[in-house]
VMD Tcl script that builds the backbone (N, CA, C; Angstrom):
set m [mol new atoms 285]
animate dup $m
set s [atomselect $m all]
$s set {name element resname resid chain x y z} {
  {N N MET 1 A 57.051 -88.005 -142.732}
  {CA C MET 1 A 55.671 -87.716 -143.039}
  {C C MET 1 A 54.915 -87.501 -141.731}
  {N N TYR 2 A 53.751 -86.916 -141.870}
  {CA C TYR 2 A 52.951 -86.539 -140.709}
  {C C TYR 2 A 51.514 -87.013 -140.931}
  {N N ALA 3 A 50.922 -87.578 -139.913}
  {CA C ALA 3 A 49.547 -88.077 -140.027}
  {C C ALA 3 A 48.717 -87.661 -138.824}
  {N N ILE 4 A 47.447 -87.490 -139.079}
  {CA C ILE 4 A 46.468 -87.167 -138.052}
  {C C ILE 4 A 45.285 -88.105 -138.243}
  {N N PHE 5 A 44.718 -88.535 -137.135}
  {CA C PHE 5 A 43.438 -89.222 -137.204}
  {C C PHE 5 A 42.467 -88.470 -136.305}
  {N N VAL 6 A 41.254 -88.288 -136.812}
  {CA C VAL 6 A 40.229 -87.555 -136.084}
  {C C VAL 6 A 38.997 -88.436 -135.990}
  {N N LYS 7 A 38.535 -88.649 -134.767}
  {CA C LYS 7 A 37.303 -89.405 -134.547}
  {C C LYS 7 A 36.195 -88.400 -134.250}
  {N N PHE 8 A 35.212 -88.345 -135.126}
  {CA C PHE 8 A 34.076 -87.445 -134.982}
  {C C PHE 8 A 32.889 -88.197 -134.390}
  {N N HIS 9 A 32.199 -87.556 -133.462}
  {CA C HIS 9 A 30.900 -88.036 -132.999}
  {C C HIS 9 A 29.884 -87.108 -133.654}
  {N N CYS 10 A 29.086 -87.672 -134.556}
  {CA C CYS 10 A 28.186 -86.870 -135.383}
  {C C CYS 10 A 26.793 -86.742 -134.764}
  {N N VAL 11 A 26.098 -85.711 -135.204}
  {CA C VAL 11 A 24.685 -85.568 -134.872}
  {C C VAL 11 A 23.993 -86.833 -135.381}
  {N N PRO 12 A 23.156 -87.476 -134.565}
  {CA C PRO 12 A 22.509 -88.718 -135.011}
  {C C PRO 12 A 21.859 -88.581 -136.388}
  {N N GLY 13 A 22.219 -89.527 -137.258}
  {CA C GLY 13 A 21.663 -89.573 -138.604}
  {C C GLY 13 A 22.309 -88.645 -139.615}
  {N N LYS 14 A 23.352 -87.909 -139.222}
  {CA C LYS 14 A 23.936 -86.928 -140.145}
  {C C LYS 14 A 25.380 -87.251 -140.565}
  {N N ARG 15 A 25.874 -88.411 -140.204}
  {CA C ARG 15 A 27.263 -88.767 -140.515}
  {C C ARG 15 A 27.533 -88.713 -142.015}
  {N N GLU 16 A 26.733 -89.414 -142.793}
  {CA C GLU 16 A 26.948 -89.450 -144.237}
  {C C GLU 16 A 26.702 -88.076 -144.849}
  {N N GLY 17 A 25.771 -87.328 -144.272}
  {CA C GLY 17 A 25.465 -85.988 -144.772}
  {C C GLY 17 A 26.654 -85.052 -144.689}
  {N N PHE 18 A 27.468 -85.201 -143.645}
  {CA C PHE 18 A 28.659 -84.357 -143.522}
  {C C PHE 18 A 29.632 -84.626 -144.665}
  {N N VAL 19 A 29.891 -85.890 -144.934}
  {CA C VAL 19 A 30.824 -86.233 -146.017}
  {C C VAL 19 A 30.253 -85.779 -147.360}
  {N N GLU 20 A 28.969 -85.961 -147.550}
  {CA C GLU 20 A 28.324 -85.502 -148.791}
  {C C GLU 20 A 28.457 -83.984 -148.947}
  {N N LYS 21 A 28.271 -83.250 -147.868}
  {CA C LYS 21 A 28.397 -81.784 -147.910}
  {C C LYS 21 A 29.838 -81.392 -148.258}
  {N N MET 22 A 30.806 -82.093 -147.687}
  {CA C MET 22 A 32.217 -81.821 -148.006}
  {C C MET 22 A 32.490 -82.040 -149.491}
  {N N GLU 23 A 31.878 -83.070 -150.068}
  {CA C GLU 23 A 32.056 -83.345 -151.496}
  {C C GLU 23 A 31.326 -82.319 -152.349}
  {N N GLN 24 A 30.059 -82.042 -152.035}
  {CA C GLN 24 A 29.225 -81.144 -152.841}
  {C C GLN 24 A 29.768 -79.721 -152.881}
  {N N THR 25 A 30.352 -79.268 -151.789}
  {CA C THR 25 A 30.879 -77.900 -151.732}
  {C C THR 25 A 32.254 -77.784 -152.394}
  {N N GLY 26 A 32.855 -78.923 -152.734}
  {CA C GLY 26 A 34.190 -78.914 -153.334}
  {C C GLY 26 A 35.304 -78.811 -152.310}
  {N N ILE 27 A 34.953 -78.763 -151.042}
  {CA C ILE 27 A 35.972 -78.621 -149.999}
  {C C ILE 27 A 36.860 -79.856 -149.937}
  {N N LEU 28 A 36.260 -81.031 -150.039}
  {CA C LEU 28 A 37.050 -82.262 -149.959}
  {C C LEU 28 A 38.103 -82.310 -151.067}
  {N N GLN 29 A 37.717 -81.969 -152.274}
  {CA C GLN 29 A 38.688 -81.978 -153.373}
  {C C GLN 29 A 39.733 -80.889 -153.196}
  {N N ALA 30 A 39.322 -79.732 -152.698}
  {CA C ALA 30 A 40.279 -78.640 -152.467}
  {C C ALA 30 A 41.343 -79.071 -151.463}
  {N N ILE 31 A 40.931 -79.788 -150.430}
  {CA C ILE 31 A 41.897 -80.284 -149.444}
  {C C ILE 31 A 42.848 -81.267 -150.097}
  {N N ARG 32 A 42.297 -82.216 -150.835}
  {CA C ARG 32 A 43.136 -83.247 -151.473}
  {C C ARG 32 A 44.097 -82.647 -152.491}
  {N N ASP 33 A 43.766 -81.481 -153.035}
  {CA C ASP 33 A 44.624 -80.813 -154.011}
  {C C ASP 33 A 45.684 -79.924 -153.364}
  {N N GLU 34 A 45.632 -79.760 -152.043}
  {CA C GLU 34 A 46.597 -78.900 -151.365}
  {C C GLU 34 A 48.018 -79.464 -151.484}
  {N N ASP 35 A 48.969 -78.547 -151.524}
  {CA C ASP 35 A 50.372 -78.922 -151.546}
  {C C ASP 35 A 50.699 -79.731 -150.298}
  {N N GLY 36 A 51.286 -80.887 -150.475}
  {CA C GLY 36 A 51.719 -81.716 -149.355}
  {C C GLY 36 A 50.705 -82.724 -148.870}
  {N N CYS 37 A 49.475 -82.687 -149.378}
  {CA C CYS 37 A 48.452 -83.643 -148.952}
  {C C CYS 37 A 48.664 -84.979 -149.654}
  {N N LEU 38 A 48.873 -86.022 -148.871}
  {CA C LEU 38 A 49.054 -87.359 -149.420}
  {C C LEU 38 A 47.781 -88.191 -149.330}
  {N N LYS 39 A 46.982 -87.931 -148.293}
  {CA C LYS 39 A 45.746 -88.684 -148.100}
  {C C LYS 39 A 44.817 -87.872 -147.208}
  {N N TYR 40 A 43.532 -87.891 -147.545}
  {CA C TYR 40 A 42.503 -87.248 -146.733}
  {C C TYR 40 A 41.244 -88.051 -146.975}
  {N N GLU 41 A 40.970 -89.004 -146.087}
  {CA C GLU 41 A 39.888 -89.967 -146.310}
  {C C GLU 41 A 39.019 -90.125 -145.066}
  {N N TYR 42 A 37.715 -90.277 -145.299}
  {CA C TYR 42 A 36.752 -90.557 -144.236}
  {C C TYR 42 A 36.396 -92.038 -144.241}
  {N N TYR 43 A 36.174 -92.578 -143.041}
  {CA C TYR 43 A 35.793 -93.978 -142.867}
  {C C TYR 43 A 34.614 -94.050 -141.897}
  {N N TYR 44 A 33.635 -94.877 -142.226}
  {CA C TYR 44 A 32.458 -95.043 -141.389}
  {C C TYR 44 A 32.646 -96.216 -140.427}
  {N N SER 45 A 32.266 -96.011 -139.177}
  {CA C SER 45 A 32.283 -97.080 -138.187}
  {C C SER 45 A 31.170 -98.076 -138.500}
  {N N GLN 46 A 31.469 -99.359 -138.376}
  {CA C GLN 46 A 30.446 -100.382 -138.551}
  {C C GLN 46 A 29.650 -100.594 -137.260}
  {N N ARG 47 A 30.238 -100.226 -136.141}
  {CA C ARG 47 A 29.596 -100.452 -134.839}
  {C C ARG 47 A 28.766 -99.268 -134.364}
  {N N ASP 48 A 29.158 -98.053 -134.736}
  {CA C ASP 48 A 28.481 -96.853 -134.247}
  {C C ASP 48 A 28.032 -96.026 -135.449}
  {N N PRO 49 A 26.724 -95.923 -135.686}
  {CA C PRO 49 A 26.237 -95.213 -136.873}
  {C C PRO 49 A 26.478 -93.702 -136.835}
  {N N ASP 50 A 26.956 -93.185 -135.712}
  {CA C ASP 50 A 27.217 -91.753 -135.600}
  {C C ASP 50 A 28.705 -91.435 -135.479}
  {N N GLU 51 A 29.556 -92.424 -135.702}
  {CA C GLU 51 A 31.004 -92.218 -135.598}
  {C C GLU 51 A 31.623 -92.172 -136.994}
  {N N LEU 52 A 32.527 -91.214 -137.174}
  {CA C LEU 52 A 33.211 -91.002 -138.447}
  {C C LEU 52 A 34.694 -90.829 -138.154}
  {N N LEU 53 A 35.536 -91.489 -138.908}
  {CA C LEU 53 A 36.980 -91.391 -138.724}
  {C C LEU 53 A 37.596 -90.713 -139.940}
  {N N LEU 54 A 38.470 -89.765 -139.693}
  {CA C LEU 54 A 39.214 -89.085 -140.751}
  {C C LEU 54 A 40.686 -89.424 -140.595}
  {N N ILE 55 A 41.313 -89.830 -141.678}
  {CA C ILE 55 A 42.759 -90.056 -141.714}
  {C C ILE 55 A 43.357 -89.030 -142.667}
  {N N GLU 56 A 44.287 -88.242 -142.149}
  {CA C GLU 56 A 45.027 -87.261 -142.958}
  {C C GLU 56 A 46.492 -87.656 -142.986}
  {N N GLN 57 A 47.110 -87.626 -144.142}
  {CA C GLN 57 A 48.548 -87.828 -144.269}
  {C C GLN 57 A 49.124 -86.672 -145.067}
  {N N TRP 58 A 50.200 -86.093 -144.535}
  {CA C TRP 58 A 50.843 -84.927 -145.132}
  {C C TRP 58 A 52.338 -85.182 -145.256}
  {N N GLN 59 A 52.955 -84.498 -146.202}
  {CA C GLN 59 A 54.415 -84.632 -146.348}
  {C C GLN 59 A 55.119 -84.182 -145.078}
  {N N THR 60 A 54.636 -83.081 -144.481}
  {CA C THR 60 A 55.236 -82.562 -143.249}
  {C C THR 60 A 54.141 -81.975 -142.352}
  {N N LYS 61 A 54.467 -81.774 -141.098}
  {CA C LYS 61 A 53.536 -81.123 -140.175}
  {C C LYS 61 A 53.256 -79.692 -140.624}
  {N N GLU 62 A 54.236 -79.050 -141.215}
  {CA C GLU 62 A 54.059 -77.684 -141.699}
  {C C GLU 62 A 52.981 -77.618 -142.786}
  {N N HIS 63 A 52.957 -78.611 -143.671}
  {CA C HIS 63 A 51.914 -78.658 -144.697}
  {C C HIS 63 A 50.530 -78.736 -144.046}
  {N N GLN 64 A 50.403 -79.552 -143.015}
  {CA C GLN 64 A 49.114 -79.694 -142.339}
  {C C GLN 64 A 48.726 -78.403 -141.630}
  {N N GLN 65 A 49.694 -77.719 -141.068}
  {CA C GLN 65 A 49.413 -76.455 -140.383}
  {C C GLN 65 A 48.937 -75.383 -141.371}
  {N N ILE 66 A 49.518 -75.354 -142.549}
  {CA C ILE 66 A 49.078 -74.428 -143.599}
  {C C ILE 66 A 47.647 -74.775 -144.014}
  {N N HIS 67 A 47.361 -76.062 -144.105}
  {CA C HIS 67 A 46.024 -76.547 -144.465}
  {C C HIS 67 A 44.943 -75.964 -143.551}
  {N N ILE 68 A 45.203 -75.910 -142.272}
  {CA C ILE 68 A 44.220 -75.438 -141.297}
  {C C ILE 68 A 43.771 -74.007 -141.599}
  {N N GLY 69 A 44.666 -73.194 -142.133}
  {CA C GLY 69 A 44.353 -71.799 -142.401}
  {C C GLY 69 A 43.764 -71.499 -143.770}
  {N N GLN 70 A 43.496 -72.519 -144.544}
  {CA C GLN 70 A 42.980 -72.303 -145.897}
  {C C GLN 70 A 41.534 -71.799 -145.878}
  {N N PRO 71 A 41.150 -70.988 -146.858}
  {CA C PRO 71 A 39.775 -70.457 -146.921}
  {C C PRO 71 A 38.699 -71.547 -146.947}
  {N N HIS 72 A 38.970 -72.657 -147.614}
  {CA C HIS 72 A 37.959 -73.721 -147.657}
  {C C HIS 72 A 37.749 -74.362 -146.288}
  {N N MET 73 A 38.749 -74.296 -145.420}
  {CA C MET 73 A 38.563 -74.806 -144.056}
  {C C MET 73 A 37.653 -73.865 -143.257}
  {N N ALA 74 A 37.764 -72.575 -143.497}
  {CA C ALA 74 A 36.857 -71.617 -142.856}
  {C C ALA 74 A 35.429 -71.841 -143.339}
  {N N ARG 75 A 35.262 -72.161 -144.622}
  {CA C ARG 75 A 33.927 -72.467 -145.159}
  {C C ARG 75 A 33.350 -73.706 -144.485}
  {N N MET 76 A 34.186 -74.706 -144.259}
  {CA C MET 76 A 33.721 -75.925 -143.598}
  {C C MET 76 A 33.249 -75.633 -142.175}
  {N N GLN 77 A 33.915 -74.727 -141.489}
  {CA C GLN 77 A 33.530 -74.380 -140.122}
  {C C GLN 77 A 32.129 -73.775 -140.063}
  {N N GLU 78 A 31.686 -73.180 -141.157}
  {CA C GLU 78 A 30.359 -72.565 -141.200}
  {C C GLU 78 A 29.236 -73.594 -141.039}
  {N N PHE 79 A 29.454 -74.839 -141.472}
  {CA C PHE 79 A 28.395 -75.848 -141.375}
  {C C PHE 79 A 28.769 -77.043 -140.497}
  {N N ARG 80 A 29.982 -77.092 -140.019}
  {CA C ARG 80 A 30.462 -78.240 -139.235}
  {C C ARG 80 A 29.544 -78.586 -138.065}
  {N N SER 81 A 29.116 -77.586 -137.310}
  {CA C SER 81 A 28.315 -77.856 -136.112}
  {C C SER 81 A 26.919 -78.395 -136.449}
  {N N ASP 82 A 26.490 -78.289 -137.696}
  {CA C ASP 82 A 25.224 -78.889 -138.112}
  {C C ASP 82 A 25.328 -80.412 -138.178}
  {N N TYR 83 A 26.561 -80.926 -138.240}
  {CA C TYR 83 A 26.790 -82.353 -138.432}
  {C C TYR 83 A 27.624 -83.009 -137.321}
  {N N ILE 84 A 28.535 -82.252 -136.725}
  {CA C ILE 84 A 29.511 -82.815 -135.793}
  {C C ILE 84 A 29.248 -82.299 -134.381}
  {N N LEU 85 A 29.116 -83.225 -133.423}
  {CA C LEU 85 A 28.937 -82.845 -132.020}
  {C C LEU 85 A 30.269 -82.580 -131.342}
  {N N ASN 86 A 31.237 -83.483 -131.561}
  {CA C ASN 86 A 32.577 -83.305 -130.994}
  {C C ASN 86 A 33.563 -84.175 -131.742}
  {N N ALA 87 A 34.829 -83.927 -131.466}
  {CA C ALA 87 A 35.887 -84.666 -132.153}
  {C C ALA 87 A 37.086 -84.814 -131.228}
  {N N SER 88 A 37.818 -85.885 -131.432}
  {CA C SER 88 A 39.086 -86.089 -130.731}
  {C C SER 88 A 40.117 -86.484 -131.787}
  {N N LEU 89 A 41.349 -86.082 -131.555}
  {CA C LEU 89 A 42.352 -86.387 -132.575}
  {C C LEU 89 A 43.656 -86.872 -131.966}
  {N N GLY 90 A 44.398 -87.523 -132.818}
  {CA C GLY 90 A 45.735 -87.975 -132.484}
  {C C GLY 90 A 46.639 -87.682 -133.672}
  {N N GLU 91 A 47.918 -87.655 -133.407}
  {CA C GLU 91 A 48.869 -87.347 -134.488}
  {C C GLU 91 A 50.144 -88.142 -134.291}
  {N N PHE 92 A 50.852 -88.358 -135.383}
  {CA C PHE 92 A 52.154 -88.999 -135.300}
  {C C PHE 92 A 52.970 -88.660 -136.543}
  {N N GLU 93 A 54.276 -88.722 -136.382}
  {CA C GLU 93 A 55.202 -88.538 -137.493}
  {C C GLU 93 A 55.879 -89.874 -137.773}
  {N N TYR 94 A 56.191 -90.109 -139.025}
  {CA C TYR 94 A 56.839 -91.353 -139.414}
  {C C TYR 94 A 57.679 -91.129 -140.664}
  {N N LYS 95 A 58.501 -92.095 -140.975}
  {CA C LYS 95 A 59.357 -92.007 -142.156}
  {C C LYS 95 A 58.826 -92.848 -143.273}
}
mol reanalyze $m
mol bondsrecalc $m
mol representation Tube
mol addrep $m
């Protein structure tokens, strides 16, 4: 299996708004319905009100790579900068 974690630094006061926008547009559900997606969840930091953590789990790295090219991901890019200042990510494979 393949996993990614992404730490987002959000525009002040817009962290929850980003997750809400992902839900309202149907993008979050579209991602979770993708072939090979095992988990796609957001977590809020208790210490930093502008930090958001995303955990993605996929059957394979190839599934995650296909995910990046999906039309709903392009739609997300249209509004991402309204909510997210920057992001850092890590990845790992496991059995």
